[in-house]
Wavefront OBJ file of the C-alpha trace (Angstrom):
o trace
v -31.931 -57.282 -15.556
v -31.918 -53.770 -17.055
v -35.529 -53.169 -15.973
v -34.755 -54.302 -12.470
v -31.771 -51.978 -12.273
v -33.857 -48.973 -13.415
v -36.567 -49.758 -10.902
v -34.066 -50.053 -8.087
v -32.542 -46.685 -9.080
v -35.933 -44.977 -8.923
v -36.675 -46.494 -5.538
v -33.283 -45.448 -4.196
v -33.761 -41.847 -5.340
v -37.238 -41.715 -3.825
v -35.993 -43.071 -0.525
v -33.128 -40.562 -0.518
v -35.486 -37.650 -1.055
v -37.881 -38.908 1.606
v -35.092 -39.437 4.109
v -33.838 -35.871 3.497
v -37.250 -34.515 4.561
v -37.934 -32.724 1.231
v -40.986 -32.992 -0.975
v -40.200 -33.902 -4.578
v -41.065 -31.296 -7.201
v -43.564 -31.885 -9.957
v -40.919 -32.833 -12.501
v -39.211 -35.156 -10.007
v -42.516 -36.712 -9.095
v -43.274 -37.146 -12.770
v -39.909 -38.809 -13.483
v -40.369 -40.977 -10.434
v -43.669 -42.129 -11.803
v -45.628 -40.567 -8.916
v -47.793 -38.286 -11.133
v -49.678 -38.989 -14.321
v -48.339 -37.297 -17.458
v -51.328 -34.949 -17.900
v -51.758 -33.922 -14.266
v -52.642 -30.210 -13.769
v -49.588 -29.639 -11.624
v -47.331 -30.410 -14.528
v -48.747 -27.704 -16.857
v -50.061 -24.884 -14.585
v -49.590 -21.875 -16.992
v -49.806 -23.249 -20.502
v -52.623 -24.218 -22.796
v -53.044 -27.914 -23.195
v -53.622 -27.722 -26.967
v -52.755 -25.412 -29.886
v -56.461 -24.568 -30.353
v -56.747 -23.452 -26.750
v -53.611 -21.320 -27.140
v -55.061 -19.622 -30.262
v -58.362 -18.982 -28.500
v -56.628 -17.425 -25.545
v -54.524 -15.175 -27.798
v -57.572 -14.120 -29.784
v -59.464 -13.346 -26.568
v -56.527 -11.231 -25.345
v -56.543 -9.222 -28.580
v -60.300 -8.638 -28.358
v -59.966 -7.654 -24.711
v -57.186 -5.175 -25.557
v -59.226 -3.622 -28.361
v -62.231 -3.269 -26.098
v -60.165 -1.734 -23.325
v -58.592 0.700 -25.802
v -62.034 1.763 -27.043
v -63.224 2.182 -23.471
v -60.246 4.351 -22.487
v -60.557 6.415 -25.683
v -64.237 7.073 -24.983
v -63.452 7.989 -21.374
v -60.704 10.405 -22.495
v -63.051 12.066 -24.987
v -65.654 12.434 -22.270
v -63.140 14.065 -19.933
v -61.957 16.397 -22.699
v -65.536 17.424 -23.526
v -66.291 18.037 -19.857
v -63.144 20.151 -19.447
v -64.053 22.170 -22.563
v -67.567 22.810 -21.228
v -66.145 24.017 -17.935
v -63.685 26.283 -19.757
v -66.491 27.891 -21.765
v -68.552 28.315 -18.598
v -65.634 29.971 -16.797
v -65.098 32.355 -19.710
v -68.765 33.306 -19.742
v -68.678 33.924 -16.011
v -65.549 36.074 -16.347
v -67.125 38.170 -19.130
v -70.336 38.572 -17.175
v -68.406 39.594 -14.056
v -66.425 42.156 -16.066
v -69.505 43.875 -17.466
v -71.272 43.702 -14.100
v -68.331 45.403 -12.392
v -68.077 48.006 -15.148
v -71.754 48.855 -14.833
v -71.446 49.075 -11.053
v -68.455 51.398 -11.462
v -70.376 53.581 -13.924
v -73.313 53.866 -11.552
v -70.987 54.716 -8.670
v -69.269 57.473 -10.646
v -72.619 58.857 -11.780
v -73.805 58.949 -8.176
v -70.596 60.716 -7.140
v -70.994 63.354 -9.866
v -74.633 63.933 -9.110
v -77.139 65.228 -11.680
v -75.751 67.057 -14.691
v -76.254 70.825 -14.578
v -78.526 72.523 -17.079
v -77.304 75.132 -19.540
v -77.629 78.125 -17.221
v -75.963 76.325 -14.334
v -73.111 75.168 -16.539
v -72.544 78.697 -17.820
v -72.551 80.080 -14.270
v -70.047 77.458 -13.099
v -67.782 78.135 -16.076
v -67.886 81.849 -15.356
v -66.994 81.244 -11.714
v -64.079 79.006 -12.707
v -62.689 81.536 -15.201
v -59.831 83.804 -14.077
v -60.708 87.349 -13.074
v -59.763 90.189 -15.390
v -56.957 92.483 -14.146
v -57.978 95.372 -11.923
v -57.479 98.991 -13.021
v -54.305 99.319 -10.941
v -52.868 96.186 -12.587
v -53.568 97.064 -16.235
v -54.339 100.533 -17.591
v -57.110 100.559 -20.155
v -56.018 103.878 -21.691
v -52.247 103.266 -21.931
v -52.004 99.485 -21.710
v -49.344 99.772 -19.002
v -48.935 96.551 -17.024
v -48.127 96.796 -13.305
v -46.231 93.611 -12.549
v -46.258 91.837 -9.149
v -43.040 91.859 -7.186
v -41.885 88.375 -8.150
v -42.364 89.022 -11.857
v -40.172 92.124 -11.722
v -37.054 89.966 -11.540
v -34.444 90.400 -14.264
v -34.992 86.902 -15.695
v -38.504 87.918 -16.776
v -37.343 91.120 -18.545
v -37.697 89.970 -22.161
v -41.043 88.281 -21.556
v -42.374 91.361 -19.763
v -41.389 93.571 -22.693
v -43.143 91.270 -25.187
v -46.396 91.234 -23.222
v -46.237 94.988 -22.557
v -45.842 95.802 -26.260
v -48.957 93.832 -27.177
v -51.157 95.429 -24.506
v -49.884 98.909 -25.458
v -50.916 98.182 -29.046
v -54.339 97.057 -27.848
v -54.766 100.348 -26.002
v -54.159 102.190 -29.294
v -56.145 99.996 -31.713
v -58.801 98.639 -29.366
v -58.020 94.920 -29.908
v -55.321 92.367 -30.731
v -55.388 89.674 -33.386
v -55.160 85.885 -32.939
v -51.412 85.788 -33.500
v -50.790 88.428 -30.828
v -53.100 86.617 -28.446
v -51.038 83.482 -29.003
v -47.866 85.428 -28.208
v -49.329 86.673 -24.928
v -50.416 83.162 -24.023
v -47.014 81.696 -24.837
v -45.151 84.407 -22.898
v -47.285 84.087 -19.774
v -46.885 80.296 -19.824
v -43.110 80.673 -20.013
v -43.175 83.090 -17.073
v -45.343 80.682 -15.069
v -43.012 77.756 -15.780
v -40.049 79.815 -14.569
v -42.036 80.926 -11.514
v -42.753 77.331 -10.509
v -39.027 76.663 -10.208
v -38.879 79.094 -7.263
v -42.053 77.922 -5.539
v -40.151 76.654 -2.452
v -37.889 79.690 -2.154
v -40.505 82.474 -2.306
v -43.333 83.617 -0.063
v -46.497 81.559 -0.735
v -48.707 84.648 -0.906
v -46.395 86.355 -3.402
v -46.294 83.186 -5.496
v -50.106 82.929 -5.556
v -50.456 86.594 -6.472
v -47.995 86.273 -9.373
v -49.586 83.088 -10.697
v -53.102 84.551 -10.653
v -51.842 87.733 -12.315
v -50.401 85.775 -15.239
v -53.688 83.885 -15.617
v -55.644 87.140 -15.624
v -53.407 88.663 -18.337
v -53.941 85.633 -20.612
v -57.680 85.840 -20.005
v -57.780 89.624 -20.617
v -56.044 89.303 -23.994
v -59.187 87.654 -25.398
v -61.291 90.765 -24.964
v -61.271 93.954 -27.075
v -61.481 97.365 -25.445
v -64.996 98.729 -25.206
l 1 2 3 4 5 6 7 8 9 10 11 12 13 14 15 16 17 18 19 20 21 22 23 24 25 26 27 28 29 30 31 32 33 34 35 36 37 38 39 40 41 42 43 44 45 46 47 48 49 50 51 52 53 54 55 56 57 58 59 60 61 62 63 64 65 66 67 68 69 70 71 72 73 74 75 76 77 78 79 80 81 82 83 84 85 86 87 88 89 90 91 92 93 94 95 96 97 98 99 100 101 102 103 104 105 106 107 108 109 110 111 112 113 114 115 116 117 118 119 120 121 122 123 124 125 126 127 128 129 130 131 132 133 134 135 136 137 138 139 140 141 142 143 144 145 146 147 148 149 150 151 152 153 154 155 156 157 158 159 160 161 162 163 164 165 166 167 168 169 170 171 172 173 174 175 176 177 178 179 180 181 182 183 184 185 186 187 188 189 190 191 192 193 194 195 196 197 198 199 200 201 202 203 204 205 206 207 208 209 210 211 212 213 214 215 216 217 218 219 220 221 222 223 224 225 226
């Protein structure tokens, strides 16, 4: 009687599912006795035995180790390639630097032209040197200095007196020593620095005359009287 009741229950459930229009799931079909116990649908994602499960786990570990080794080797290859490219770029940069420097040197040499020989260099230096004061600017016999108009201003009084004293001494002794030459040079530089402050307020011709006169006095102080 109990077996008959169980069978009737199974049939009733099956008919109810069928009448509802739904397909029974694998577990329902198994409980209803519609599928064998070891059908593939019942165990779709699991190993069927412990040995198979161990084999699959072992294979996964081996696969992971192999993939790790592969990725490590690929990363080392990329690093080595990047390092080679870095070295190449540095070499190219260094080569470009020296190439540009050499090109610049050649350009400057071409701009300067050939170097002058000894005689030409001496002639050019002589031409670039200031002219010595004329007789009406500096008396050889008395050492009297005839100052340009701009340098006669009161603010140059002390410097004029210092320079005048040294040239008067040269007229008496025939020469001045290194210390006195340094004093003349320092005084004329101070006068020139003060003159430059008024460059926009004075006549350009007067400014040029005064500047060249100071340069000629400094140059003249190097020479003894003959």
